[in-house]
C-alpha positions in Angstrom: 49.8 87.8 65.5 48.1 89.9 62.7 50.1 92.4 60.9 47.8 95.2 62.7 49.1 94.0 65.5 52.8 93.8 64.5 52.2 97.4 63.9 52.0 98.3 66.9 55.0 96.4 68.2 56.9 98.4 65.5 55.2 101.7 67.2 56.3 100.4 70.8 59.9 99.9 69.8 60.2 103.3 68.0 59.7 105.0 71.2 62.7 104.3 73.2 64.7 105.4 70.1 62.9 108.5 70.2 63.7 109.1 73.7 67.4 108.4 73.1 67.2 110.7 70.2 65.9 113.5 72.6 68.9 112.8 75.1 71.5 112.9 72.7 70.2 116.4 71.1 70.4 117.7 74.8 73.6 116.0 75.1 75.3 117.5 71.8 74.0 120.9 73.4 76.1 121.2 76.2 78.9 119.1 74.5 82.1 121.1 74.5 84.7 118.5 73.2 84.6 118.2 69.3 85.3 114.4 69.1 82.2 113.7 71.3 80.2 116.0 69.4 81.1 114.2 66.3 80.2 110.8 67.7 76.9 112.4 69.1 76.1 113.2 65.6 76.8 110.1 63.8 74.8 108.1 66.8 71.8 110.7 66.0 72.2 109.7 62.1 72.3 105.8 62.6 69.5 106.3 65.3 67.4 108.5 62.8 67.3 106.1 60.1 66.3 103.3 62.6 63.4 105.3 63.6 62.2 106.1 60.3 62.5 102.5 59.2 60.6 101.4 62.2 58.0 104.5 61.5 57.6 103.2 57.6 57.2 99.5 58.7 54.4 100.6 61.5 52.5 102.4 58.8 52.8 99.6 56.2 52.0 96.8 58.3 49.0 98.7 59.8 47.8 99.5 56.3 48.7 96.5 54.6 45.5 94.9 53.4 43.6 98.2 52.5 43.6 98.2 48.8 43.8 102.0 48.2 46.8 102.2 50.5 49.8 103.4 48.6 53.0 101.4 49.5 56.4 103.0 49.6 58.2 101.2 46.5 61.2 100.1 48.5 58.9 97.9 50.4 57.6 96.2 47.2 58.8 93.0 45.6 
């Protein structure tokens, strides 16, 4: 498997997370219980972080071998 192929897998893995975030946003709008809204917001925070990392890794692996590509410092050794 090449890094470019791995990039496609990262993008595919991000899709269910995007869908779940949409569902949670809709659920949060209609939630009346403050406790439920709190846990929905916490879950959205965690899923948002996961989605951000998947997107960053997809971008990194897609362009890894391009000399002119600027890599984020947190993914450098």
